[in-house]
C-alpha positions as CSV (number, residue, x, y, z in Angstrom):
1,X,79.2,23.8,-19.8
2,X,82.3,21.7,-19.4
3,X,84.2,24.7,-18.1
4,X,81.4,25.3,-15.5
5,X,81.6,21.7,-14.3
6,X,85.4,21.8,-14.1
7,X,85.4,25.0,-12.1
8,X,82.7,23.7,-9.8
9,X,84.8,20.6,-9.0
10,X,87.8,22.8,-8.5
11,X,86.0,25.0,-6.1
12,X,84.7,22.0,-4.1
13,X,88.2,20.7,-3.9
14,X,90.0,23.9,-2.9
15,X,87.6,26.4,-1.4
16,X,85.0,24.4,0.5
17,X,85.6,23.6,4.1
18,X,84.3,20.1,4.8
19,X,83.2,19.0,8.2
20,X,84.7,15.9,9.8
21,X,82.5,12.7,9.7
22,X,81.5,12.9,13.4
23,X,80.2,16.4,13.2
24,X,78.5,15.8,9.9
25,X,76.7,12.7,11.4
26,X,75.6,14.7,14.4
27,X,74.2,17.5,12.3
28,X,72.4,14.9,10.0
29,X,70.7,13.5,13.1
30,X,69.6,17.0,14.2
31,X,68.2,17.7,10.8
32,X,66.4,14.3,10.7
33,X,64.9,14.8,14.1
34,X,63.8,18.3,13.3
35,X,62.3,17.2,10.0
36,X,60.3,14.4,11.8
37,X,59.0,16.8,14.4
38,X,58.0,19.4,11.8
39,X,56.2,16.7,9.8
40,X,54.3,15.5,12.9
41,X,53.4,19.1,13.8
42,X,52.1,19.7,10.3
43,X,50.2,16.5,10.3
44,X,48.6,17.4,13.7
45,X,47.5,20.9,12.5
46,X,46.2,19.4,9.3
47,X,44.2,16.8,11.2
48,X,42.8,19.4,13.5
49,X,41.7,21.7,10.7
50,X,40.2,18.7,8.9
51,X,38.1,17.8,11.9
52,X,37.1,21.4,12.5
53,X,36.0,21.8,8.9
54,X,34.1,18.5,9.0
55,X,32.3,19.6,12.2
56,X,31.5,23.0,10.7
57,X,29.9,21.6,7.6
58,X,28.0,19.0,9.6
59,X,26.5,21.8,11.6
60,X,25.7,24.0,8.6
61,X,24.4,21.2,6.3
62,X,23.2,18.8,8.8
């Protein structure tokens, strides 16, 4: 386990290409905006299905 951790840190240090701070910040904003939009779309579809199911059962049972 210790060897695995050492090798992982070594690979992060030597073999991974890190983005500069500006580009990483820009990408973080893109991911955050996309996540918020996706969450809103999911909420919208869920709300629509909920209303449709409620309407359906009101018609069938009511």
